[in-house]
All heavy atoms as an XYZ file, in Angstrom:
858
protein
N      -7.642    -39.430    -27.857
C      -6.474    -40.078    -27.255
C      -6.684    -40.297    -25.757
O      -6.978    -39.370    -25.049
C      -5.207    -39.234    -27.463
C      -4.700    -39.221    -28.874
C      -3.415    -38.429    -29.028
O      -2.566    -38.557    -28.135
O      -3.334    -37.692    -29.979
N      -6.551    -41.528    -25.363
C      -6.676    -41.878    -23.952
C      -5.306    -42.156    -23.403
O      -4.910    -43.326    -23.250
C      -7.584    -43.092    -23.795
C      -9.033    -42.801    -24.062
O      -9.445    -41.650    -24.005
N      -9.815    -43.751    -24.370
N      -4.566    -41.115    -23.087
C      -3.266    -41.336    -22.509
C      -3.389    -41.517    -20.995
O      -4.123    -40.813    -20.329
C      -2.349    -40.129    -22.781
C      -1.998    -40.023    -24.263
C      -0.993    -38.910    -24.455
C      -0.607    -38.835    -25.919
N       0.384    -37.800    -26.167
N      -2.675    -42.490    -20.500
C      -2.692    -42.805    -19.071
C      -1.325    -42.502    -18.512
O      -0.318    -42.978    -19.004
C      -3.051    -44.283    -18.824
C      -4.462    -44.572    -19.344
C      -2.966    -44.592    -17.341
C      -4.819    -46.051    -19.298
N      -1.303    -41.693    -17.463
C      -0.031    -41.417    -16.761
C       0.035    -42.507    -15.676
O      -0.699    -42.468    -14.671
C      -0.015    -40.054    -16.143
C       1.262    -39.762    -15.447
O       1.918    -40.660    -14.869
N       1.724    -38.502    -15.501
N       0.873    -43.490    -15.869
C       0.969    -44.635    -14.995
C       1.340    -44.226    -13.565
O       0.901    -44.833    -12.602
C       1.944    -45.701    -15.557
C       1.825    -47.020    -14.856
C       3.385    -45.225    -15.444
C       0.921    -47.945    -15.496
N       2.115    -43.164    -13.435
C       2.542    -42.732    -12.086
C       1.426    -42.000    -11.334
O       1.434    -41.946    -10.116
C       3.805    -41.894    -12.186
C       4.969    -42.698    -12.667
C       5.406    -42.522    -13.996
C       5.587    -43.657    -11.906
C       6.481    -43.275    -14.489
C       6.644    -44.396    -12.383
C       7.080    -44.198    -13.667
N       0.463    -41.408    -12.056
C      -0.706    -40.815    -11.417
C      -1.674    -41.921    -11.023
O      -2.279    -41.879     -9.944
C      -1.392    -39.824    -12.359
C      -0.681    -38.518    -12.516
C      -1.355    -37.589    -13.472
O      -2.508    -37.877    -13.937
O      -0.763    -36.533    -13.774
N      -1.795    -42.902    -11.899
C      -2.742    -44.006    -11.601
C      -2.225    -44.909    -10.476
O      -2.974    -45.400     -9.701
C      -2.960    -44.817    -12.881
C      -4.035    -45.867    -12.756
C      -4.385    -46.448    -14.082
C      -5.540    -47.412    -13.891
N      -6.202    -47.762    -15.092
N      -0.887    -45.083    -10.398
C      -0.291    -45.919     -9.424
C       0.820    -45.112     -8.701
O       2.030    -45.314     -8.990
C       0.299    -47.198    -10.015
C      -0.712    -48.023    -10.749
C      -0.796    -47.939    -12.136
C      -1.544    -48.869    -10.090
C      -1.739    -48.678    -12.860
C      -2.495    -49.615    -10.796
C      -2.594    -49.510    -12.182
N       0.463    -44.232     -7.774
C       1.461    -43.326     -7.179
C       2.586    -44.001     -6.378
O       3.657    -43.462     -6.190
C       0.634    -42.430     -6.261
C      -0.655    -43.134     -6.084
C      -0.852    -44.027     -7.233
N       2.372    -45.223     -5.935
C       3.395    -45.946     -5.152
C       4.300    -46.795     -6.054
O       5.199    -47.474     -5.552
C       2.789    -46.816     -4.080
O       1.930    -47.780     -4.639
C       2.007    -45.967     -3.050
N       4.051    -46.781     -7.348
C       4.850    -47.569     -8.277
C       6.310    -47.084     -8.277
O       6.571    -45.900     -8.400
C       4.293    -47.470     -9.703
C       5.027    -48.216    -10.785
C       4.937    -49.730    -10.567
C       4.476    -47.835    -12.162
N       7.204    -48.011     -8.154
C       8.648    -47.699     -8.148
C       9.322    -48.508     -9.244
O       9.338    -49.743     -9.150
C       9.285    -48.069     -6.774
C      10.726    -47.748     -6.717
O      11.213    -46.835     -7.416
O      11.433    -48.419     -5.946
N       9.760    -47.867    -10.263
C      10.365    -48.534    -11.420
C      11.919    -48.343    -11.374
O      12.377    -47.207    -11.206
C       9.821    -48.003    -12.746
C      10.543    -48.674    -13.931
C       8.349    -48.176    -12.816
N      12.623    -49.433    -11.371
C      14.097    -49.366    -11.386
C      14.604    -50.212    -12.524
O      13.948    -51.106    -13.050
C      14.651    -49.904    -10.082
C      14.200    -49.114     -8.879
C      14.742    -49.668     -7.585
O      15.526    -50.576     -7.596
N      14.271    -49.158     -6.482
N      15.831    -49.891    -13.009
C      16.433    -50.652    -14.073
C      17.526    -51.555    -13.472
O      18.052    -51.317    -12.440
C      17.044    -49.759    -15.134
O      18.067    -48.929    -14.528
C      15.992    -48.881    -15.786
N      17.813    -52.621    -14.259
C      18.894    -53.550    -13.937
C      19.616    -53.896    -15.196
O      18.983    -54.389    -16.117
C      18.290    -54.754    -13.237
C      19.237    -55.947    -13.062
C      20.182    -55.690    -11.929
C      18.434    -57.197    -12.765
N      20.905    -53.671    -15.221
C      21.717    -54.144    -16.346
C      22.066    -55.572    -16.060
O      22.901    -55.860    -15.216
C      22.952    -53.225    -16.493
C      23.831    -53.488    -17.685
C      23.070    -53.358    -18.975
C      24.998    -52.495    -17.663
N      21.409    -56.469    -16.750
C      21.499    -57.904    -16.396
C      22.879    -58.468    -16.598
O      23.349    -59.212    -15.720
C      20.508    -58.695    -17.252
N      23.578    -58.099    -17.644
C      24.866    -58.696    -17.902
C      25.846    -57.611    -18.295
O      26.136    -57.417    -19.479
C      24.743    -59.779    -18.973
C      25.941    -60.693    -19.001
O      27.023    -60.334    -18.562
N      25.756    -61.886    -19.548
N      26.400    -56.855    -17.322
C      27.262    -55.705    -17.645
C      28.507    -56.112    -18.462
O      28.912    -55.349    -19.334
C      27.664    -55.146    -16.277
C      26.907    -55.854    -15.254
C      26.248    -57.025    -15.920
N      29.086    -57.233    -18.180
C      30.302    -57.618    -18.931
C      29.991    -57.879    -20.403
O      30.679    -57.440    -21.278
C      30.951    -58.849    -18.319
C      31.661    -58.529    -17.037
C      32.818    -59.431    -16.821
N      33.443    -59.088    -15.534
C      34.168    -59.928    -14.822
N      34.272    -61.175    -15.187
N      34.683    -59.540    -13.663
N      28.878    -58.576    -20.666
C      28.463    -58.825    -22.040
C      28.091    -57.527    -22.705
O      28.449    -57.288    -23.877
C      27.283    -59.816    -22.096
N      27.446    -56.643    -22.013
C      27.090    -55.341    -22.558
C      28.358    -54.573    -22.983
O      28.410    -53.981    -24.070
C      26.317    -54.526    -21.525
C      26.002    -53.155    -21.934
C      24.951    -52.894    -22.832
C      26.743    -52.069    -21.428
C      24.650    -51.567    -23.207
C      26.443    -50.782    -21.839
C      25.432    -50.540    -22.713
O      25.188    -49.243    -23.134
N      29.347    -54.552    -22.109
C      30.593    -53.840    -22.447
C      31.341    -54.470    -23.584
O      32.055    -53.791    -24.333
C      31.485    -53.781    -21.196
C      30.919    -52.931    -20.061
S      30.472    -51.260    -20.572
C      32.056    -50.588    -20.882
N      31.138    -55.764    -23.813
C      31.802    -56.470    -24.928
C      30.922    -56.468    -26.160
O      31.250    -57.110    -27.161
C      32.178    -57.897    -24.486
C      33.288    -57.895    -23.456
C      33.677    -59.325    -23.034
O      33.451    -60.267    -23.868
O      34.190    -59.486    -21.924
N      29.725    -55.840    -26.054
C      28.754    -55.835    -27.158
C      28.372    -57.225    -27.623
O      28.346    -57.515    -28.792
C      29.277    -54.974    -28.343
C      28.190    -54.531    -29.264
O      27.017    -54.424    -28.857
N      28.543    -54.333    -30.505
N      28.110    -58.084    -26.622
C      27.725    -59.459    -26.883
C      26.449    -59.790    -26.125
O      26.081    -59.091    -25.186
C      28.772    -60.453    -26.389
C      30.117    -60.330    -27.054
C      31.048    -61.354    -26.390
C      32.413    -61.377    -27.024
N      33.270    -62.377    -26.365
N      25.776    -60.825    -26.511
C      24.599    -61.298    -25.757
C      24.979    -61.951    -24.444
O      24.347    -61.790    -23.444
C      23.771    -62.287    -26.605
C      22.460    -62.634    -25.959
C      21.625    -63.556    -26.822
N      20.332    -63.870    -26.298
C      20.099    -64.500    -25.146
N      21.073    -64.898    -24.396
N      18.846    -64.768    -24.756
N      26.113    -62.674    -24.440
C      26.664    -63.243    -23.211
C      28.142    -63.457    -23.397
O      28.687    -63.414    -24.508
C      25.966    -64.594    -22.905
C      25.991    -65.639    -23.973
C      27.087    -66.450    -24.174
C      24.896    -65.800    -24.796
C      27.114    -67.396    -25.139
C      24.896    -66.773    -25.783
C      26.000    -67.572    -25.976
N      28.847    -63.673    -22.267
C      30.292    -63.850    -22.299
C      30.608    -65.370    -22.367
O      31.346    -65.802    -23.255
C      30.952    -63.262    -21.030
C      32.448    -63.553    -21.005
C      30.710    -61.767    -20.983
N      30.039    -66.185    -21.421
C      30.346    -67.574    -21.356
C      29.138    -68.454    -21.703
O      29.284    -69.467    -22.388
C      30.837    -67.947    -19.962
C      32.155    -67.330    -19.601
O      33.040    -67.276    -20.477
O      32.294    -66.821    -18.477
N      27.992    -68.111    -21.218
C      26.778    -68.945    -21.396
C      25.522    -68.056    -21.270
O      25.594    -66.906    -20.750
C      26.754    -70.035    -20.317
O      25.673    -70.901    -20.635
C      26.589    -69.542    -18.958
N      24.432    -68.519    -21.755
C      23.177    -67.768    -21.714
C      22.778    -67.531    -20.278
O      22.523    -68.485    -19.501
C      22.096    -68.547    -22.492
C      20.801    -67.802    -22.652
O      20.559    -66.804    -21.928
O      20.018    -68.225    -23.504
N      22.656    -66.280    -19.883
C      22.267    -65.905    -18.523
C      20.942    -66.512    -18.113
O      20.766    -66.965    -16.967
C      22.227    -64.382    -18.368
C      21.778    -63.832    -17.002
C      22.760    -64.233    -15.929
C      21.662    -62.313    -17.087
N      20.010    -66.574    -19.063
C      18.656    -67.129    -18.708
C      18.748    -68.586    -18.257
O      17.873    -69.067    -17.546
C      17.755    -67.023    -19.908
C      17.452    -65.593    -20.307
O      17.469    -64.711    -19.445
N      17.289    -65.365    -21.593
N      19.739    -69.306    -18.691
C      19.884    -70.730    -18.329
C      20.525    -70.938    -16.943
O      20.650    -72.051    -16.481
C      20.728    -71.444    -19.370
C      20.193    -71.323    -20.750
C      18.898    -72.142    -20.928
N      18.358    -72.012    -22.286
C      17.238    -71.359    -22.602
N      16.546    -70.778    -21.655
N      16.836    -71.252    -23.823
N      20.905    -69.854    -16.289
C      21.636    -69.955    -14.996
C      20.706    -69.763    -13.768
O      21.190    -69.698    -12.675
C      22.758    -68.918    -14.944
C      23.834    -69.180    -16.003
C      24.479    -70.550    -15.858
O      24.811    -70.940    -14.723
O      24.670    -71.212    -16.917
N      19.421    -69.712    -13.972
C      18.507    -69.480    -12.864
C      17.795    -70.724    -12.356
O      16.752    -70.634    -11.736
C      17.461    -68.407    -13.236
C      18.034    -67.017    -13.257
C      18.520    -66.475    -14.426
C      18.139    -66.289    -12.101
C      19.060    -65.198    -14.492
C      18.713    -65.003    -12.119
C      19.159    -64.466    -13.294
N      18.371    -71.904    -12.575
C      17.781    -73.108    -11.991
C      18.242    -73.210    -10.540
O      19.263    -72.612    -10.117
C      18.236    -74.365    -12.755
O      19.619    -74.588    -12.515
N      17.481    -73.906     -9.751
C      17.807    -74.036     -8.315
C      19.185    -74.675     -8.141
O      20.009    -74.192     -7.365
C      16.757    -74.873     -7.590
C      17.025    -74.952     -6.102
C      15.885    -75.663     -5.354
O      15.015    -76.277     -5.974
O      15.881    -75.553     -4.111
N      19.477    -75.680     -8.886
C      20.793    -76.351     -8.819
C      21.932    -75.413     -9.136
O      22.942    -75.342     -8.426
C      20.814    -77.542     -9.778
C      22.163    -78.263     -9.803
C      22.188    -79.344    -10.874
O      21.130    -79.824    -11.326
O      23.303    -79.637    -11.304
N      21.772    -74.638    -10.181
C      22.845    -73.730    -10.579
C      22.992    -72.548     -9.594
O      24.152    -72.164     -9.316
C      22.631    -73.225    -11.980
C      22.877    -74.289    -13.012
C      22.677    -73.773    -14.431
C      22.998    -74.874    -15.458
N      22.915    -74.393    -16.810
N      21.912    -72.014     -9.109
C      22.001    -70.942     -8.138
C      22.647    -71.401     -6.827
O      23.374    -70.653     -6.194
C      20.613    -70.345     -7.863
C      20.026    -69.519     -8.973
C      18.549    -69.186     -8.677
C      20.817    -68.232     -9.231
N      22.413    -72.620     -6.408
C      22.972    -73.143     -5.203
C      24.502    -73.325     -5.250
O      25.174    -73.211     -4.225
C      22.360    -74.497     -4.835
C      21.000    -74.384     -4.280
C      20.471    -75.750     -3.924
N      19.679    -75.621     -2.750
C      19.332    -76.596     -1.994
N      19.730    -77.826     -2.280
N      18.589    -76.425     -0.938
N      25.032    -73.584     -6.410
C      26.465    -73.877     -6.467
C      27.350    -72.602     -6.415
O      28.553    -72.690     -6.295
C      26.788    -74.673     -7.743
C      26.747    -73.845     -9.004
C      27.122    -74.633    -10.211
N      26.995    -73.784    -11.338
C      27.055    -74.100    -12.572
N      27.267    -75.336    -12.904
N      26.937    -73.227    -13.547
N      26.731    -71.411     -6.519
C      27.476    -70.180     -6.500
C      27.248    -69.472     -5.170
O      26.152    -69.177     -4.795
C      27.057    -69.257     -7.650
C      27.831    -67.948     -7.598
C      27.206    -69.923     -8.984
N      28.339    -69.250     -4.419
C      28.228    -68.457     -3.208
C      28.745    -67.079     -3.483
O      29.646    -66.886     -4.305
C      29.060    -69.128     -2.054
O      30.413    -69.204     -2.474
C      28.525    -70.468     -1.713
N      28.145    -66.090     -2.815
C      28.628    -64.720     -2.976
C      28.905    -64.105     -1.656
O      28.338    -64.521     -0.624
C      27.580    -63.851     -3.741
C      26.242    -63.868     -3.048
C      27.454    -64.304     -5.204
C      25.224    -62.892     -3.630
N      29.788    -63.155     -1.637
C      30.172    -62.470     -0.413
C      29.214    -61.274     -0.229
O      29.200    -60.332     -1.007
C      31.624    -61.948     -0.558
C      32.109    -61.233      0.674
O      31.334    -60.919      1.595
O      33.345    -60.992      0.762
N      28.331    -61.379      0.776
C      27.295    -60.333      0.981
C      27.915    -58.968      1.260
O      27.328    -57.949      0.925
C      26.367    -60.751      2.130
C      25.520    -61.976      1.800
C      24.558    -61.767      0.705
O      24.092    -60.639      0.449
O      24.179    -62.796      0.071
N      29.125    -58.909      1.890
C      29.694    -57.588      2.157
C      30.132    -56.937      0.851
O      30.028    -55.708      0.689
C      30.940    -57.712      3.105
O      31.883    -58.597      2.514
C      30.525    -58.239      4.448
N      30.599    -57.719     -0.091
C      30.946    -57.138     -1.410
C      29.696    -56.632     -2.092
O      29.689    -55.571     -2.703
C      31.680    -58.172     -2.294
C      31.815    -57.668     -3.708
C      33.017    -58.539     -1.708
N      28.626    -57.370     -1.970
C      27.346    -56.973     -2.577
C      26.843    -55.645     -2.013
O      26.300    -54.843     -2.726
C      26.289    -58.069     -2.374
C      26.623    -59.380     -3.074
S      26.590    -59.266     -4.815
C      24.820    -59.069     -5.047
N      27.051    -55.421     -0.734
C      26.587    -54.174     -0.098
C      27.355    -52.977     -0.609
O      26.852    -51.891     -0.682
C      26.664    -54.292      1.442
C      25.690    -55.276      2.042
C      25.907    -55.512      3.477
O      26.712    -54.802      4.114
O      25.265    -56.413      4.030
N      28.643    -53.151     -0.938
C      29.516    -52.071     -1.294
C      29.440    -51.786     -2.817
O      30.004    -50.803     -3.279
C      30.948    -52.377     -0.929
C      31.136    -52.529      0.577
C      32.505    -53.123      0.901
O      33.308    -53.320      0.014
O      32.721    -53.381      2.111
N      28.783    -52.643     -3.546
C      28.815    -52.583     -5.009
C      27.416    -52.221     -5.560
O      26.449    -52.552     -4.935
C      29.262    -53.954     -5.536
S      29.308    -54.057     -7.332
N      27.380    -51.522     -6.659
C      26.078    -51.241     -7.335
C      25.741    -52.424     -8.213
O      26.018    -52.447     -9.404
C      26.239    -49.955     -8.169
C      24.925    -49.549     -8.853
O      23.871    -50.240     -8.583
O      24.995    -48.638     -9.698
N      25.125    -53.429     -7.574
C      24.797    -54.693     -8.301
C      23.882    -54.504     -9.487
O      23.856    -55.301    -10.408
C      24.323    -55.733     -7.309
C      22.936    -55.454     -6.883
C      24.429    -57.139     -7.919
N      23.095    -53.415     -9.480
C      22.194    -53.156    -10.609
C      22.957    -52.851    -11.877
O      22.442    -53.082    -12.985
C      21.210    -52.045    -10.293
C      20.258    -52.451     -9.199
C      19.195    -51.373     -9.006
N      18.320    -51.783     -7.943
C      17.337    -52.650     -8.046
N      17.059    -53.216     -9.188
N      16.566    -52.984     -7.029
N      24.159    -52.347    -11.763
C      24.918    -51.907    -12.921
C      26.308    -52.495    -13.042
O      27.013    -52.185    -14.018
C      24.982    -50.379    -12.959
C      23.642    -49.760    -13.027
O      22.883    -50.026    -13.912
N      23.328    -48.907    -12.054
N      26.770    -53.247    -12.057
C      28.136    -53.737    -12.059
C      28.130    -55.214    -11.742
O      27.239    -55.770    -11.117
C      28.943    -53.030    -10.982
C      29.079    -51.558    -11.139
C      29.833    -50.939     -9.969
O      30.964    -51.414     -9.672
O      29.300    -50.035     -9.370
N      29.190    -55.852    -12.201
C      29.509    -57.271    -11.791
C      30.275    -57.151    -10.500
O      31.338    -56.570    -10.457
C      30.352    -57.891    -12.920
C      30.602    -59.374    -12.682
C      29.644    -60.277    -13.016
C      31.808    -59.799    -12.175
C      29.867    -61.659    -12.834
C      32.050    -61.171    -11.981
C      31.060    -62.079    -12.319
N      29.726    -57.678     -9.416
C      30.272    -57.391     -8.068
C      31.112    -58.481     -7.436
O      31.800    -58.203     -6.493
C      29.091    -57.044     -7.155
S      28.173    -55.591     -7.706
N      31.025    -59.704     -7.880
C      31.740    -60.756     -7.196
C      33.231    -60.676     -7.410
O      33.718    -60.160     -8.437
C      31.203    -62.119     -7.642
O      29.840    -62.237     -7.246
N      33.983    -61.244     -6.470
C      35.409    -61.177     -6.541
C      36.006    -62.058     -7.623
O      35.327    -62.937     -8.158
C      36.056    -61.438     -5.190
C      35.824    -62.874     -4.692
O      35.602    -63.735     -5.538
O      35.866    -63.100     -3.487
N      37.252    -61.865     -7.941
C      37.929    -62.594     -9.000
C      38.020    -64.088     -8.759
O      38.045    -64.866     -9.719
N      38.161    -64.518     -7.502
C      38.314    -65.942     -7.223
C      37.059    -66.723     -7.679
O      37.188    -67.791     -8.309
C      38.530    -66.201     -5.687
C      39.872    -65.644     -5.253
O      40.768    -65.427     -6.117
O      40.009    -65.355     -4.051
N      35.875    -66.212     -7.357
C      34.667    -66.892     -7.761
C      34.500    -66.775     -9.265
O      34.206    -67.754     -9.941
C      33.430    -66.264     -7.056
C      32.140    -66.797     -7.603
C      33.517    -66.490     -5.548
N      34.710    -65.611     -9.785
C      34.483    -65.345    -11.179
C      35.410    -66.173    -12.074
O      35.060    -66.549    -13.188
C      34.640    -63.883    -11.528
N      36.635    -66.475    -11.609
C      37.558    -67.192    -12.445
C      37.236    -68.695    -12.576
O      37.580    -69.347    -13.542
C      38.989    -67.045    -11.892
O      39.102    -67.639    -10.678
N      36.499    -69.229    -11.613
C      36.175    -70.663    -11.648
C      34.792    -70.983    -12.240
O      34.525    -72.111    -12.523
C      36.275    -71.223    -10.221
O      35.310    -70.640     -9.386
N      33.945    -69.990    -12.438
C      32.629    -70.216    -12.977
C      32.355    -69.269    -14.129
O      33.019    -68.235    -14.291
C      31.580    -69.913    -11.880
C      31.561    -70.888    -10.690
C      30.700    -70.306     -9.586
C      31.082    -72.256    -11.137
N      31.363    -69.591    -14.932
C      30.956    -68.698    -15.999
C      30.497    -67.347    -15.419
O      29.891    -67.326    -14.351
C      29.772    -69.342    -16.776
N      30.777    -66.302    -16.118
C      30.419    -64.935    -15.680
C      28.899    -64.913    -15.415
O      28.435    -64.368    -14.404
C      30.774    -63.904    -16.767
C      30.123    -62.589    -16.513
C      32.322    -63.780    -16.885
N      28.140    -65.514    -16.284
C      26.675    -65.484    -16.128
C      26.169    -66.302    -14.941
O      25.169    -65.961    -14.334
C      26.007    -65.966    -17.427
C      26.091    -64.992    -18.571
C      27.447    -64.946    -19.269
O      28.288    -65.852    -19.048
O      27.643    -64.036    -20.106
N      26.934    -67.320    -14.513
C      26.541    -68.116    -13.355
C      26.643    -67.252    -12.078
O      25.737    -67.239    -11.240
C      27.433    -69.330    -13.190
N      27.712    -66.485    -11.995
C      27.908    -65.590    -10.820
C      26.898    -64.451    -10.882
O      26.325    -64.093     -9.900
C      29.364    -65.048    -10.817
C      29.546    -64.120     -9.660
C      30.341    -66.252    -10.726
N      26.686    -63.903    -12.080
C      25.769    -62.775    -12.193
C      24.316    -63.221    -11.862
O      23.588    -62.472    -11.258
C      25.801    -62.196    -13.618
C      24.998    -60.961    -13.839
C      25.399    -59.838    -12.901
N      24.586    -58.676    -13.156
C      24.489    -57.627    -12.370
N      25.232    -57.585    -11.273
N      23.719    -56.600    -12.677
N      23.942    -64.440    -12.259
C      22.595    -64.935    -11.890
C      22.429    -64.967    -10.389
O      21.388    -64.618     -9.856
C      22.385    -66.296    -12.508
N      23.472    -65.406     -9.709
C      23.385    -65.454     -8.205
C      23.288    -64.066     -7.635
O      22.572    -63.803     -6.666
C      24.622    -66.198     -7.662
C      24.614    -66.378     -6.175
C      23.374    -67.171     -5.710
N      23.424    -67.317     -4.278
C      22.843    -66.483     -3.458
N      22.178    -65.439     -3.899
N      22.939    -66.661     -2.153
N      24.036    -63.105     -8.205
C      23.962    -61.716     -7.746
C      22.521    -61.165     -7.920
O      21.954    -60.537     -7.030
C      24.922    -60.816     -8.511
C      26.419    -61.064     -8.169
C      27.324    -60.216     -8.988
O      26.887    -59.523     -9.967
O      28.497    -60.181     -8.640
N      21.949    -61.424     -9.094
C      20.589    -60.952     -9.402
C      19.581    -61.614     -8.466
O      18.690    -60.979     -7.938
C      20.228    -61.175    -10.849
C      21.120    -60.264    -11.773
C      18.770    -60.956    -11.120
C      21.031    -60.602    -13.236
N      19.763    -62.918     -8.223
C      18.877    -63.649     -7.309
C      18.959    -63.055     -5.906
O      17.918    -62.902     -5.257
C      19.279    -65.121     -7.281
C      18.335    -65.971     -6.453
O      17.136    -66.010     -6.795
O      18.799    -66.572     -5.471
N      20.144    -62.681     -5.487
C      20.310    -62.071     -4.166
C      19.647    -60.697     -4.138
O      19.002    -60.342     -3.119
C      21.812    -61.959     -3.860
O      22.026    -61.236     -2.677
N      19.763    -59.945     -5.165
C      19.215    -58.599     -5.237
C      17.680    -58.594     -5.274
O      17.036    -57.860     -4.564
C      19.741    -57.872     -6.447
C      19.144    -56.477     -6.738
C      19.652    -55.511     -5.680
C      19.519    -56.025     -8.094
N      17.133    -59.413     -6.106
C      15.652    -59.372     -6.339
C      14.871    -60.312     -5.420
O      13.679    -60.331     -5.455
C      15.361    -59.724     -7.812
C      15.954    -58.793     -8.820
C      15.603    -59.240    -10.240
C      15.511    -57.355     -8.579
N      15.577    -61.080     -4.621
C      14.894    -62.002     -3.733
C      15.058    -63.392     -4.261
O      15.097    -63.636     -5.472
N      15.161    -64.359     -3.341
C      15.391    -65.714     -3.748
C      14.295    -66.239     -4.671
O      13.128    -66.035     -4.426
C      15.390    -66.499     -2.448
C      15.601    -65.477     -1.397
C      15.105    -64.160     -1.921
N      14.715    -66.876     -5.733
C      13.759    -67.459     -6.698
C      13.160    -68.717     -6.130
O      11.988    -69.015     -6.409
C      14.510    -67.743     -7.964
C      13.610    -68.330     -9.076
C      14.355    -68.467    -10.367
C      13.452    -69.155    -11.343
N      13.453    -68.582    -12.626
N      13.877    -69.463     -5.350
C      13.340    -70.716     -4.817
C      13.264    -70.594     -3.278
O      14.139    -70.173     -2.606
C      14.276    -71.889     -5.159
C      14.395    -72.081     -6.642
C      15.464    -71.526     -7.338
C      13.436    -72.769     -7.353
C      15.557    -71.677     -8.712
C      13.518    -72.934     -8.690
C      14.597    -72.383     -9.389
N      12.088    -71.004     -2.767
C      11.877    -70.984     -1.327
C      11.403    -72.345     -0.870
O      10.710    -73.034     -1.601
C      10.796    -69.937     -0.920
C      11.217    -68.529     -1.183
C      10.260    -67.623     -0.458
N      10.685    -66.248     -0.631
C      11.480    -65.606      0.187
N      12.010    -66.218      1.257
N      11.837    -64.386     -0.007
N      11.827    -72.679      0.310
C      11.332    -73.978      0.916
C      10.726    -73.594      2.253
O      10.982    -72.576      2.859
C      12.531    -74.928      1.131
O      13.499    -74.302      1.938
C      13.160    -75.323     -0.196
N       9.899    -74.513      2.763
C       9.289    -74.314      4.097
C       9.766    -75.449      4.963
O       9.859    -76.590      4.600
C       7.751    -74.348      3.991
C       7.210    -73.105      3.347
C       5.714    -73.050      3.428
O       5.087    -73.908      4.111
O       5.130    -72.133      2.800
N      10.075    -75.068      6.246
C      10.476    -76.087      7.204
C       9.215    -76.688      7.845
O       8.105    -76.402      7.460
C      11.431    -75.485      8.268
C      10.781    -74.355      9.099
O       9.541    -74.268      9.149
O      11.519    -73.604      9.738
N       9.404    -77.560      8.808
C       8.265    -78.294      9.417
C       7.260    -77.365     10.074
O       6.090    -77.673     10.102
C       8.838    -79.287     10.457
N       7.702    -76.206     10.546
C       6.799    -75.268     11.191
C       6.146    -74.306     10.178
O       5.405    -73.439     10.550
C       7.537    -74.431     12.256
C       7.829    -75.213     13.485
C       9.319    -75.512     13.589
O      10.129    -74.689     13.116
O       9.674    -76.580     14.115
N       6.471    -74.436      8.903
C       5.857    -73.583      7.846
C       6.584    -72.279      7.646
O       6.083    -71.378      6.973
N       7.816    -72.170      8.174
C       8.568    -70.932      7.997
C       9.309    -71.037      6.624
O       9.986    -71.990      6.328
C       9.646    -70.761      9.099
C       8.999    -70.649     10.462
O       8.014    -69.929     10.604
N       9.528    -71.337     11.418
N       9.150    -69.950      5.838
C       9.805    -69.905      4.499
C      11.238    -69.561      4.658
O      11.648    -68.747      5.469
C       9.093    -68.882      3.602
N      12.070    -70.225      3.854
C      13.490    -69.881      3.801
C      13.962    -69.994      2.395
O      13.378    -70.677      1.576
C      14.289    -70.790      4.741
O      14.227    -72.133      4.215
N      15.058    -69.305      2.077
C      15.602    -69.338      0.752
C      16.501    -70.542      0.581
O      17.440    -70.746      1.346
C      16.422    -68.073      0.507
O      17.207    -68.214     -0.648
N      16.198    -71.357     -0.438
C      17.090    -72.486     -0.695
C      18.281    -72.087     -1.513
O      19.257    -72.757     -1.562
C      16.297    -73.593     -1.393
O      15.872    -73.145     -2.655
N      18.229    -70.937     -2.206
C      19.360    -70.507     -3.034
C      20.417    -69.806     -2.206
O      21.530    -69.566     -2.671
C      18.903    -69.598     -4.150
O      18.327    -68.405     -3.634
N      20.153    -69.479     -0.911
C      21.174    -68.834     -0.125
C      22.074    -69.815      0.577
O      23.071    -69.477      1.153
C      20.512    -67.880      0.920
O      19.734    -68.645      1.835
N      21.721    -71.120      0.570
C      22.585    -72.099      1.144
C      23.618    -72.545      0.168
O      23.394    -72.554     -1.004
C      21.750    -73.261      1.670
O      21.142    -73.909      0.585
N      24.769    -72.935      0.646
C      25.822    -73.416     -0.276
C      25.908    -74.902     -0.218
O      25.594    -75.562      0.753
C      27.142    -72.764      0.047
O      27.497    -73.078      1.387
N      26.339    -75.515     -1.324
C      26.506    -76.971     -1.371
C      27.962    -77.309     -1.486
O      28.688    -76.671     -2.147
C      25.774    -77.570     -2.545
O      24.617    -76.943     -2.894
């Protein structure tokens, strides 16, 4: 048997979990309003704004953190996709004329 202890082989490896759709999980469903995987397009991520102060106070890995005003006007999964995008780093990046990278999903339309 060739068992490999991944943490010995890669001592700086940091593994964390993320409950992708806590509301659907609590309702024992795959999704509440729409498929979460379909909410990660640049266009869809741009249309959802989130309050960064709420995100700092909330355990976004395990909770739905956005306020009721945003959540009531959009699909639960649309808001959750934006929260996950904010947590894990912007999925879409653009470069300005000087070559500086910026997040296109953090701007609002």
